[in-house]
PyMOL Python script that loads the backbone (N, CA, C, O; Angstrom):
from pymol import cmd

cmd.read_pdbstr("""\
ATOM      1  N   UNK A   1      51.524 251.359  37.697  1.00  0.00           N
ATOM      2  CA  UNK A   1      49.914 251.505  37.965  1.00  0.00           C
ATOM      3  C   UNK A   1      49.711 251.483  39.535  1.00  0.00           C
ATOM      4  O   UNK A   1      50.346 250.689  40.229  1.00  0.00           O
ATOM      5  N   UNK A   2      48.847 252.339  40.047  1.00  0.00           N
ATOM      6  CA  UNK A   2      48.982 252.761  40.940  1.00  0.00           C
ATOM      7  C   UNK A   2      47.998 252.026  41.972  1.00  0.00           C
ATOM      8  O   UNK A   2      46.793 252.108  41.738  1.00  0.00           O
ATOM      9  N   UNK A   3      48.382 251.397  42.966  1.00  0.00           N
ATOM     10  CA  UNK A   3      47.300 250.530  44.177  1.00  0.00           C
ATOM     11  C   UNK A   3      45.963 251.048  43.476  1.00  0.00           C
ATOM     12  O   UNK A   3      45.713 251.921  42.644  1.00  0.00           O
ATOM     13  N   UNK A   4      45.143 250.016  44.263  1.00  0.00           N
ATOM     14  CA  UNK A   4      43.585 250.397  43.898  1.00  0.00           C
ATOM     15  C   UNK A   4      43.365 251.057  44.859  1.00  0.00           C
ATOM     16  O   UNK A   4      42.366 251.672  44.486  1.00  0.00           O
ATOM     17  N   UNK A   5      43.720 251.620  46.544  1.00  0.00           N
ATOM     18  CA  UNK A   5      43.782 252.103  47.464  1.00  0.00           C
ATOM     19  C   UNK A   5      44.038 253.802  46.927  1.00  0.00           C
ATOM     20  O   UNK A   5      43.292 254.767  47.092  1.00  0.00           O
ATOM     21  N   UNK A   6      45.452 253.721  46.198  1.00  0.00           N
ATOM     22  CA  UNK A   6      45.873 255.047  45.828  1.00  0.00           C
ATOM     23  C   UNK A   6      45.029 255.688  44.350  1.00  0.00           C
ATOM     24  O   UNK A   6      45.010 256.832  43.897  1.00  0.00           O
ATOM     25  N   UNK A   7      44.498 254.654  43.951  1.00  0.00           N
ATOM     26  CA  UNK A   7      43.888 255.226  43.159  1.00  0.00           C
ATOM     27  C   UNK A   7      42.505 255.426  42.719  1.00  0.00           C
ATOM     28  O   UNK A   7      42.040 255.660  41.603  1.00  0.00           O
ATOM     29  N   UNK A   8      41.740 255.217  44.335  1.00  0.00           N
ATOM     30  CA  UNK A   8      40.752 255.894  44.842  1.00  0.00           C
ATOM     31  C   UNK A   8      40.784 257.204  44.951  1.00  0.00           C
ATOM     32  O   UNK A   8      40.163 258.132  44.432  1.00  0.00           O
ATOM     33  N   UNK A   9      42.232 257.028  46.281  1.00  0.00           N
ATOM     34  CA  UNK A   9      42.472 258.518  46.885  1.00  0.00           C
ATOM     35  C   UNK A   9      42.729 260.105  45.930  1.00  0.00           C
ATOM     36  O   UNK A   9      42.513 261.274  46.247  1.00  0.00           O
ATOM     37  N   UNK A  10      43.452 259.279  44.268  1.00  0.00           N
ATOM     38  CA  UNK A  10      43.383 260.258  43.548  1.00  0.00           C
ATOM     39  C   UNK A  10      42.174 260.608  42.333  1.00  0.00           C
ATOM     40  O   UNK A  10      42.006 261.586  41.605  1.00  0.00           O
ATOM     41  N   UNK A  11      41.635 259.660  42.455  1.00  0.00           N
ATOM     42  CA  UNK A  11      40.244 260.298  41.755  1.00  0.00           C
ATOM     43  C   UNK A  11      39.132 261.124  42.669  1.00  0.00           C
ATOM     44  O   UNK A  11      38.304 261.974  42.341  1.00  0.00           O
ATOM     45  N   UNK A  12      39.494 260.450  44.112  1.00  0.00           N
ATOM     46  CA  UNK A  12      38.380 261.162  44.988  1.00  0.00           C
ATOM     47  C   UNK A  12      38.968 262.580  45.114  1.00  0.00           C
ATOM     48  O   UNK A  12      38.058 263.360  45.394  1.00  0.00           O
ATOM     49  N   UNK A  13      40.286 263.260  44.999  1.00  0.00           N
ATOM     50  CA  UNK A  13      40.876 264.158  45.237  1.00  0.00           C
ATOM     51  C   UNK A  13      40.487 264.970  43.805  1.00  0.00           C
ATOM     52  O   UNK A  13      40.168 266.159  43.802  1.00  0.00           O
ATOM     53  N   UNK A  14      40.579 263.998  42.390  1.00  0.00           N
ATOM     54  CA  UNK A  14      40.645 264.983  41.160  1.00  0.00           C
ATOM     55  C   UNK A  14      38.717 265.319  41.287  1.00  0.00           C
ATOM     56  O   UNK A  14      38.311 266.007  40.350  1.00  0.00           O
ATOM     57  N   UNK A  15      37.982 265.033  41.982  1.00  0.00           N
ATOM     58  CA  UNK A  15      36.587 264.824  42.156  1.00  0.00           C
ATOM     59  C   UNK A  15      36.422 266.257  42.695  1.00  0.00           C
ATOM     60  O   UNK A  15      36.105 267.315  42.152  1.00  0.00           O
ATOM     61  N   UNK A  16      36.765 265.902  44.010  1.00  0.00           N
ATOM     62  CA  UNK A  16      36.969 267.305  45.410  1.00  0.00           C
ATOM     63  C   UNK A  16      37.595 268.806  43.950  1.00  0.00           C
ATOM     64  O   UNK A  16      36.821 269.748  43.781  1.00  0.00           O
ATOM     65  N   UNK A  17      38.377 268.783  43.467  1.00  0.00           N
ATOM     66  CA  UNK A  17      39.436 269.849  42.708  1.00  0.00           C
ATOM     67  C   UNK A  17      38.125 270.375  41.807  1.00  0.00           C
ATOM     68  O   UNK A  17      37.517 271.442  41.887  1.00  0.00           O
ATOM     69  N   UNK A  18      37.944 269.377  41.035  1.00  0.00           N
ATOM     70  CA  UNK A  18      36.723 269.559  40.110  1.00  0.00           C
ATOM     71  C   UNK A  18      35.567 270.763  40.389  1.00  0.00           C
ATOM     72  O   UNK A  18      35.210 271.808  39.844  1.00  0.00           O
ATOM     73  N   UNK A  19      35.231 270.022  41.495  1.00  0.00           N
ATOM     74  CA  UNK A  19      33.742 270.636  42.684  1.00  0.00           C
ATOM     75  C   UNK A  19      34.489 271.777  43.258  1.00  0.00           C
ATOM     76  O   UNK A  19      33.753 272.764  43.279  1.00  0.00           O
ATOM     77  N   UNK A  20      35.273 271.941  43.573  1.00  0.00           N
ATOM     78  CA  UNK A  20      35.840 273.025  44.629  1.00  0.00           C
ATOM     79  C   UNK A  20      35.787 274.490  43.021  1.00  0.00           C
ATOM     80  O   UNK A  20      35.000 275.437  43.002  1.00  0.00           O
ATOM     81  N   UNK A  21      36.834 274.190  41.941  1.00  0.00           N
ATOM     82  CA  UNK A  21      36.644 274.885  41.061  1.00  0.00           C
ATOM     83  C   UNK A  21      35.213 275.477  40.384  1.00  0.00           C
ATOM     84  O   UNK A  21      35.001 276.650  40.075  1.00  0.00           O
ATOM     85  N   UNK A  22      34.209 274.228  40.229  1.00  0.00           N
ATOM     86  CA  UNK A  22      32.899 274.959  39.629  1.00  0.00           C
ATOM     87  C   UNK A  22      32.274 275.514  40.650  1.00  0.00           C
ATOM     88  O   UNK A  22      31.547 276.420  40.242  1.00  0.00           O
ATOM     89  N   UNK A  23      32.229 275.369  41.854  1.00  0.00           N
ATOM     90  CA  UNK A  23      31.723 276.669  42.861  1.00  0.00           C
ATOM     91  C   UNK A  23      33.211 277.582  42.865  1.00  0.00           C
ATOM     92  O   UNK A  23      33.389 277.680  44.079  1.00  0.00           O
ATOM     93  N   UNK A  24      33.937 278.032  42.458  1.00  0.00           N
ATOM     94  CA  UNK A  24      34.919 279.110  42.560  1.00  0.00           C
ATOM     95  C   UNK A  24      35.217 279.235  44.019  1.00  0.00           C
ATOM     96  O   UNK A  24      35.085 280.200  44.772  1.00  0.00           O
ATOM     97  N   UNK A  25      35.599 278.165  44.208  1.00  0.00           N
ATOM     98  CA  UNK A  25      36.685 278.352  45.823  1.00  0.00           C
ATOM     99  C   UNK A  25      37.991 278.281  45.476  1.00  0.00           C
ATOM    100  O   UNK A  25      38.493 278.025  44.382  1.00  0.00           O
ATOM    101  N   UNK A  26      38.633 278.606  46.814  1.00  0.00           N
ATOM    102  CA  UNK A  26      39.972 278.307  46.215  1.00  0.00           C
ATOM    103  C   UNK A  26      40.121 276.897  47.526  1.00  0.00           C
ATOM    104  O   UNK A  26      39.325 276.273  48.227  1.00  0.00           O
ATOM    105  N   UNK A  27      41.344 276.901  47.350  1.00  0.00           N
ATOM    106  CA  UNK A  27      42.155 275.458  49.050  1.00  0.00           C
ATOM    107  C   UNK A  27      41.463 276.367  50.455  1.00  0.00           C
ATOM    108  O   UNK A  27      40.841 276.057  51.471  1.00  0.00           O
ATOM    109  N   UNK A  28      42.123 278.003  49.661  1.00  0.00           N
ATOM    110  CA  UNK A  28      41.948 278.450  51.626  1.00  0.00           C
ATOM    111  C   UNK A  28      40.346 278.780  51.870  1.00  0.00           C
ATOM    112  O   UNK A  28      40.108 278.933  53.069  1.00  0.00           O
ATOM    113  N   UNK A  29      39.199 278.925  51.017  1.00  0.00           N
ATOM    114  CA  UNK A  29      37.675 279.235  50.937  1.00  0.00           C
ATOM    115  C   UNK A  29      37.250 278.194  51.718  1.00  0.00           C
ATOM    116  O   UNK A  29      36.550 278.270  52.728  1.00  0.00           O
ATOM    117  N   UNK A  30      37.789 277.048  51.110  1.00  0.00           N
ATOM    118  CA  UNK A  30      37.227 275.408  51.117  1.00  0.00           C
ATOM    119  C   UNK A  30      37.633 275.058  52.679  1.00  0.00           C
ATOM    120  O   UNK A  30      36.792 274.704  53.506  1.00  0.00           O
ATOM    121  N   UNK A  31      39.259 275.229  53.011  1.00  0.00           N
ATOM    122  CA  UNK A  31      39.541 275.097  54.162  1.00  0.00           C
ATOM    123  C   UNK A  31      38.992 275.856  55.249  1.00  0.00           C
ATOM    124  O   UNK A  31      39.004 275.550  56.441  1.00  0.00           O
ATOM    125  N   UNK A  32      38.576 276.740  54.783  1.00  0.00           N
ATOM    126  CA  UNK A  32      37.961 277.682  56.127  1.00  0.00           C
ATOM    127  C   UNK A  32      36.269 276.821  56.685  1.00  0.00           C
ATOM    128  O   UNK A  32      35.779 276.592  57.791  1.00  0.00           O
ATOM    129  N   UNK A  33      35.843 276.574  55.336  1.00  0.00           N
ATOM    130  CA  UNK A  33      34.553 276.711  55.546  1.00  0.00           C
ATOM    131  C   UNK A  33      34.468 275.032  55.916  1.00  0.00           C
ATOM    132  O   UNK A  33      33.422 274.418  55.704  1.00  0.00           O
ATOM    133  N   UNK A  34      35.454 274.485  56.384  1.00  0.00           N
ATOM    134  CA  UNK A  34      35.241 272.662  57.048  1.00  0.00           C
ATOM    135  C   UNK A  34      35.847 273.115  57.768  1.00  0.00           C
ATOM    136  O   UNK A  34      35.394 272.653  58.815  1.00  0.00           O
ATOM    137  N   UNK A  35      36.876 273.953  58.096  1.00  0.00           N
ATOM    138  CA  UNK A  35      37.609 273.448  59.373  1.00  0.00           C
ATOM    139  C   UNK A  35      39.005 273.061  59.414  1.00  0.00           C
ATOM    140  O   UNK A  35      39.420 272.778  60.538  1.00  0.00           O
ATOM    141  N   UNK A  36      39.610 273.002  58.707  1.00  0.00           N
ATOM    142  CA  UNK A  36      40.772 272.658  58.407  1.00  0.00           C
ATOM    143  C   UNK A  36      42.055 273.591  57.746  1.00  0.00           C
ATOM    144  O   UNK A  36      42.017 274.809  57.574  1.00  0.00           O
ATOM    145  N   UNK A  37      43.110 272.749  57.450  1.00  0.00           N
ATOM    146  CA  UNK A  37      44.400 273.430  57.108  1.00  0.00           C
ATOM    147  C   UNK A  37      43.872 273.531  55.601  1.00  0.00           C
ATOM    148  O   UNK A  37      43.015 272.737  55.212  1.00  0.00           O
ATOM    149  N   UNK A  38      44.434 274.593  54.697  1.00  0.00           N
ATOM    150  CA  UNK A  38      44.676 274.460  53.118  1.00  0.00           C
ATOM    151  C   UNK A  38      45.719 273.640  52.671  1.00  0.00           C
ATOM    152  O   UNK A  38      45.624 273.277  51.499  1.00  0.00           O
ATOM    153  N   UNK A  39      47.048 273.116  53.543  1.00  0.00           N
ATOM    154  CA  UNK A  39      47.588 271.379  52.879  1.00  0.00           C
ATOM    155  C   UNK A  39      46.962 270.900  53.544  1.00  0.00           C
ATOM    156  O   UNK A  39      47.957 270.433  54.100  1.00  0.00           O
ATOM    157  N   UNK A  40      45.997 270.418  54.233  1.00  0.00           N
ATOM    158  CA  UNK A  40      44.735 269.390  54.059  1.00  0.00           C
ATOM    159  C   UNK A  40      44.216 269.088  52.753  1.00  0.00           C
ATOM    160  O   UNK A  40      44.378 268.008  52.185  1.00  0.00           O
ATOM    161  N   UNK A  41      43.488 270.230  52.222  1.00  0.00           N
ATOM    162  CA  UNK A  41      42.698 270.190  51.354  1.00  0.00           C
ATOM    163  C   UNK A  41      43.757 269.594  49.929  1.00  0.00           C
ATOM    164  O   UNK A  41      43.455 268.840  49.003  1.00  0.00           O
ATOM    165  N   UNK A  42      45.265 270.405  50.294  1.00  0.00           N
ATOM    166  CA  UNK A  42      45.661 270.074  48.703  1.00  0.00           C
ATOM    167  C   UNK A  42      46.114 268.500  48.416  1.00  0.00           C
ATOM    168  O   UNK A  42      46.112 267.847  47.372  1.00  0.00           O
ATOM    169  N   UNK A  43      46.611 268.070  50.146  1.00  0.00           N
ATOM    170  CA  UNK A  43      47.408 266.647  50.259  1.00  0.00           C
ATOM    171  C   UNK A  43      45.565 265.743  49.679  1.00  0.00           C
ATOM    172  O   UNK A  43      45.549 264.581  49.274  1.00  0.00           O
ATOM    173  N   UNK A  44      44.588 266.397  49.765  1.00  0.00           N
ATOM    174  CA  UNK A  44      43.256 265.218  49.554  1.00  0.00           C
ATOM    175  C   UNK A  44      43.465 265.293  47.924  1.00  0.00           C
ATOM    176  O   UNK A  44      43.707 264.362  47.157  1.00  0.00           O
ATOM    177  N   UNK A  45      43.244 267.129  47.546  1.00  0.00           N
ATOM    178  CA  UNK A  45      43.266 266.998  45.915  1.00  0.00           C
ATOM    179  C   UNK A  45      44.498 266.089  45.432  1.00  0.00           C
ATOM    180  O   UNK A  45      44.312 265.449  44.397  1.00  0.00           O
ATOM    181  N   UNK A  46      45.285 266.012  45.842  1.00  0.00           N
ATOM    182  CA  UNK A  46      46.674 265.551  45.162  1.00  0.00           C
ATOM    183  C   UNK A  46      46.460 264.159  45.275  1.00  0.00           C
ATOM    184  O   UNK A  46      47.158 263.718  44.362  1.00  0.00           O
ATOM    185  N   UNK A  47      45.808 262.986  45.954  1.00  0.00           N
ATOM    186  CA  UNK A  47      45.437 261.724  46.741  1.00  0.00           C
ATOM    187  C   UNK A  47      46.883 261.598  47.421  1.00  0.00           C
ATOM    188  O   UNK A  47      47.604 260.665  47.068  1.00  0.00           O
ATOM    189  N   UNK A  48      47.184 262.218  48.078  1.00  0.00           N
ATOM    190  CA  UNK A  48      48.507 262.021  49.267  1.00  0.00           C
ATOM    191  C   UNK A  48      47.534 261.714  50.510  1.00  0.00           C
ATOM    192  O   UNK A  48      48.058 260.891  51.261  1.00  0.00           O
ATOM    193  N   UNK A  49      46.325 262.122  50.921  1.00  0.00           N
ATOM    194  CA  UNK A  49      45.968 262.131  51.950  1.00  0.00           C
ATOM    195  C   UNK A  49      44.380 261.586  51.874  1.00  0.00           C
ATOM    196  O   UNK A  49      43.544 262.368  51.421  1.00  0.00           O
ATOM    197  N   UNK A  50      43.984 260.327  52.287  1.00  0.00           N
ATOM    198  CA  UNK A  50      42.446 260.474  52.283  1.00  0.00           C
ATOM    199  C   UNK A  50      41.823 260.639  53.342  1.00  0.00           C
ATOM    200  O   UNK A  50      42.181 260.390  54.493  1.00  0.00           O
ATOM    201  N   UNK A  51      40.999 261.009  53.010  1.00  0.00           N
ATOM    202  CA  UNK A  51      39.870 261.967  53.947  1.00  0.00           C
ATOM    203  C   UNK A  51      38.803 260.877  55.125  1.00  0.00           C
ATOM    204  O   UNK A  51      38.487 259.732  54.797  1.00  0.00           O
ATOM    205  N   UNK A  52      38.430 261.428  56.300  1.00  0.00           N
ATOM    206  CA  UNK A  52      38.000 260.237  57.090  1.00  0.00           C
ATOM    207  C   UNK A  52      36.840 260.637  56.521  1.00  0.00           C
ATOM    208  O   UNK A  52      36.829 261.337  55.508  1.00  0.00           O
ATOM    209  N   UNK A  53      35.709 260.206  57.156  1.00  0.00           N
ATOM    210  CA  UNK A  53      34.529 259.527  57.012  1.00  0.00           C
ATOM    211  C   UNK A  53      34.026 261.395  57.303  1.00  0.00           C
ATOM    212  O   UNK A  53      33.927 262.121  56.314  1.00  0.00           O
ATOM    213  N   UNK A  54      33.808 261.858  58.453  1.00  0.00           N
ATOM    214  CA  UNK A  54      33.111 263.093  58.805  1.00  0.00           C
ATOM    215  C   UNK A  54      33.878 263.941  57.781  1.00  0.00           C
ATOM    216  O   UNK A  54      33.079 264.828  57.479  1.00  0.00           O
ATOM    217  N   UNK A  55      35.185 264.160  56.986  1.00  0.00           N
ATOM    218  CA  UNK A  55      35.676 265.416  56.474  1.00  0.00           C
ATOM    219  C   UNK A  55      35.183 264.968  55.251  1.00  0.00           C
ATOM    220  O   UNK A  55      34.923 265.878  54.464  1.00  0.00           O
ATOM    221  N   UNK A  56      34.937 263.613  54.781  1.00  0.00           N
ATOM    222  CA  UNK A  56      33.364 263.683  53.346  1.00  0.00           C
ATOM    223  C   UNK A  56      32.494 264.164  53.720  1.00  0.00           C
ATOM    224  O   UNK A  56      32.054 264.839  52.788  1.00  0.00           O
ATOM    225  N   UNK A  57      31.654 264.315  54.892  1.00  0.00           N
ATOM    226  CA  UNK A  57      30.291 264.411  55.304  1.00  0.00           C
ATOM    227  C   UNK A  57      30.200 266.184  54.787  1.00  0.00           C
ATOM    228  O   UNK A  57      29.412 266.799  54.069  1.00  0.00           O
ATOM    229  N   UNK A  58      31.527 266.608  55.625  1.00  0.00           N
ATOM    230  CA  UNK A  58      32.153 268.225  55.497  1.00  0.00           C
ATOM    231  C   UNK A  58      32.362 268.981  54.543  1.00  0.00           C
ATOM    232  O   UNK A  58      32.216 270.202  54.587  1.00  0.00           O
ATOM    233  N   UNK A  59      32.791 268.227  53.410  1.00  0.00           N
ATOM    234  CA  UNK A  59      33.699 268.156  52.105  1.00  0.00           C
ATOM    235  C   UNK A  59      32.025 268.469  51.297  1.00  0.00           C
ATOM    236  O   UNK A  59      31.712 269.552  50.804  1.00  0.00           O
ATOM    237  N   UNK A  60      31.187 267.310  51.333  1.00  0.00           N
ATOM    238  CA  UNK A  60      30.102 267.601  50.697  1.00  0.00           C
ATOM    239  C   UNK A  60      29.186 268.510  51.056  1.00  0.00           C
ATOM    240  O   UNK A  60      28.537 269.049  50.159  1.00  0.00           O
ATOM    241  N   UNK A  61      28.995 268.793  52.162  1.00  0.00           N
ATOM    242  CA  UNK A  61      28.372 269.925  52.680  1.00  0.00           C
ATOM    243  C   UNK A  61      28.422 271.417  51.781  1.00  0.00           C
ATOM    244  O   UNK A  61      27.582 272.094  51.189  1.00  0.00           O
ATOM    245  N   UNK A  62      29.975 271.519  52.049  1.00  0.00           N
ATOM    246  CA  UNK A  62      30.525 272.812  51.798  1.00  0.00           C
ATOM    247  C   UNK A  62      31.145 272.714  49.956  1.00  0.00           C
ATOM    248  O   UNK A  62      31.824 273.572  49.394  1.00  0.00           O
ATOM    249  N   UNK A  63      30.713 271.591  49.441  1.00  0.00           N
ATOM    250  CA  UNK A  63      30.494 271.806  47.621  1.00  0.00           C
ATOM    251  C   UNK A  63      28.715 271.611  47.318  1.00  0.00           C
ATOM    252  O   UNK A  63      28.298 271.447  46.172  1.00  0.00           O
ATOM    253  N   UNK A  64      27.960 271.649  48.300  1.00  0.00           N
ATOM    254  CA  UNK A  64      26.584 271.409  47.563  1.00  0.00           C
ATOM    255  C   UNK A  64      26.202 270.756  47.319  1.00  0.00           C
ATOM    256  O   UNK A  64      25.541 270.812  46.282  1.00  0.00           O
ATOM    257  N   UNK A  65      26.279 269.685  47.991  1.00  0.00           N
ATOM    258  CA  UNK A  65      26.054 268.407  47.494  1.00  0.00           C
ATOM    259  C   UNK A  65      26.035 266.871  48.962  1.00  0.00           C
ATOM    260  O   UNK A  65      26.605 267.006  50.045  1.00  0.00           O
ATOM    261  N   UNK A  66      25.376 265.798  48.614  1.00  0.00           N
ATOM    262  CA  UNK A  66      25.207 264.796  49.458  1.00  0.00           C
ATOM    263  C   UNK A  66      26.660 264.311  49.173  1.00  0.00           C
ATOM    264  O   UNK A  66      27.485 264.609  48.310  1.00  0.00           O
ATOM    265  N   UNK A  67      26.657 263.272  50.446  1.00  0.00           N
ATOM    266  CA  UNK A  67      28.148 262.356  50.295  1.00  0.00           C
ATOM    267  C   UNK A  67      27.844 261.180  49.792  1.00  0.00           C
ATOM    268  O   UNK A  67      28.557 260.201  50.010  1.00  0.00           O
ATOM    269  N   UNK A  68      26.635 261.115  48.980  1.00  0.00           N
ATOM    270  CA  UNK A  68      26.491 259.490  48.111  1.00  0.00           C
ATOM    271  C   UNK A  68      27.025 260.512  47.309  1.00  0.00           C
ATOM    272  O   UNK A  68      28.240 260.698  47.239  1.00  0.00           O
ATOM    273  N   UNK A  69      26.199 261.189  46.698  1.00  0.00           N
ATOM    274  CA  UNK A  69      26.925 262.370  45.208  1.00  0.00           C
ATOM    275  C   UNK A  69      27.888 262.153  44.953  1.00  0.00           C
ATOM    276  O   UNK A  69      28.142 261.829  43.793  1.00  0.00           O
ATOM    277  N   UNK A  70      28.723 262.217  45.766  1.00  0.00           N
ATOM    278  CA  UNK A  70      29.618 262.426  46.456  1.00  0.00           C
ATOM    279  C   UNK A  70      30.497 261.524  45.291  1.00  0.00           C
ATOM    280  O   UNK A  70      30.912 261.702  44.145  1.00  0.00           O
ATOM    281  N   UNK A  71      30.516 260.157  46.595  1.00  0.00           N
ATOM    282  CA  UNK A  71      31.289 258.845  46.374  1.00  0.00           C
ATOM    283  C   UNK A  71      31.015 258.501  45.339  1.00  0.00           C
ATOM    284  O   UNK A  71      31.933 258.045  44.656  1.00  0.00           O
ATOM    285  N   UNK A  72      29.461 258.570  44.680  1.00  0.00           N
ATOM    286  CA  UNK A  72      28.853 258.377  43.368  1.00  0.00           C
ATOM    287  C   UNK A  72      29.683 258.982  42.171  1.00  0.00           C
ATOM    288  O   UNK A  72      30.149 258.351  41.223  1.00  0.00           O
ATOM    289  N   UNK A  73      29.743 259.903  42.335  1.00  0.00           N
ATOM    290  CA  UNK A  73      31.089 260.883  41.176  1.00  0.00           C
ATOM    291  C   UNK A  73      32.200 260.159  40.906  1.00  0.00           C
ATOM    292  O   UNK A  73      32.611 259.691  39.844  1.00  0.00           O
ATOM    293  N   UNK A  74      32.837 260.113  42.535  1.00  0.00           N
ATOM    294  CA  UNK A  74      34.466 259.372  42.242  1.00  0.00           C
ATOM    295  C   UNK A  74      33.999 257.752  42.000  1.00  0.00           C
ATOM    296  O   UNK A  74      35.097 257.259  41.742  1.00  0.00           O
ATOM    297  N   UNK A  75      33.344 257.000  41.953  1.00  0.00           N
ATOM    298  CA  UNK A  75      32.709 255.709  41.117  1.00  0.00           C
ATOM    299  C   UNK A  75      32.775 255.977  39.714  1.00  0.00           C
ATOM    300  O   UNK A  75      33.367 255.324  38.855  1.00  0.00           O
ATOM    301  N   UNK A  76      32.154 256.928  39.598  1.00  0.00           N
ATOM    302  CA  UNK A  76      32.060 257.488  37.742  1.00  0.00           C
ATOM    303  C   UNK A  76      33.273 257.104  37.076  1.00  0.00           C
ATOM    304  O   UNK A  76      33.459 256.209  36.252  1.00  0.00           O
ATOM    305  N   UNK A  77      34.364 258.252  37.768  1.00  0.00           N
ATOM    306  CA  UNK A  77      35.376 258.555  37.693  1.00  0.00           C
ATOM    307  C   UNK A  77      36.190 257.052  37.256  1.00  0.00           C
ATOM    308  O   UNK A  77      36.596 256.596  36.187  1.00  0.00           O
ATOM    309  N   UNK A  78      36.189 256.566  38.677  1.00  0.00           N
ATOM    310  CA  UNK A  78      36.815 255.221  38.818  1.00  0.00           C
ATOM    311  C   UNK A  78      36.958 253.941  37.433  1.00  0.00           C
ATOM    312  O   UNK A  78      37.788 253.161  36.968  1.00  0.00           O
ATOM    313  N   UNK A  79      35.226 254.486  37.168  1.00  0.00           N
ATOM    314  CA  UNK A  79      35.025 253.313  35.748  1.00  0.00           C
ATOM    315  C   UNK A  79      35.230 253.719  34.720  1.00  0.00           C
ATOM    316  O   UNK A  79      35.568 252.997  33.782  1.00  0.00           O
ATOM    317  N   UNK A  80      35.047 255.214  34.628  1.00  0.00           N
ATOM    318  CA  UNK A  80      35.387 255.523  33.336  1.00  0.00           C
ATOM    319  C   UNK A  80      37.284 255.076  33.037  1.00  0.00           C
ATOM    320  O   UNK A  80      37.766 254.370  32.152  1.00  0.00           O
ATOM    321  N   UNK A  81      37.776 255.611  33.847  1.00  0.00           N
ATOM    322  CA  UNK A  81      39.211 254.987  33.984  1.00  0.00           C
ATOM    323  C   UNK A  81      39.325 253.563  33.578  1.00  0.00           C
ATOM    324  O   UNK A  81      39.701 253.088  32.506  1.00  0.00           O
ATOM    325  N   UNK A  82      38.972 253.060  34.525  1.00  0.00           N
ATOM    326  CA  UNK A  82      38.563 251.403  34.142  1.00  0.00           C
ATOM    327  C   UNK A  82      38.246 250.678  32.559  1.00  0.00           C
ATOM    328  O   UNK A  82      38.597 249.583  32.121  1.00  0.00           O
ATOM    329  N   UNK A  83      37.608 251.549  32.062  1.00  0.00           N
ATOM    330  CA  UNK A  83      37.028 251.029  30.546  1.00  0.00           C
ATOM    331  C   UNK A  83      37.536 251.346  29.523  1.00  0.00           C
ATOM    332  O   UNK A  83      37.077 250.943  28.454  1.00  0.00           O
TER     333      UNK A  83
END
""", "prot")
cmd.dss("prot")
cmd.show_as("cartoon", "prot")
cmd.util.cbc("prot")
cmd.orient("prot")
């Protein structure tokens, strides 16, 4: 079983990927919107890297949500997985 830190990174990544696809964005589109590399988006979505606080705010804005709603969605996914 992944560590708690890894579980959070994986859940965050899945949330970002789902929201990106809902907005019909490619990783390249999203990367351009938040001024980062496509590989960074890929690493976040796969749970390899955890985004900085600044990156969380940028991702939320690009995905037309608030940072609070983004984090809440991640928490909801974690709670579903742990029940």
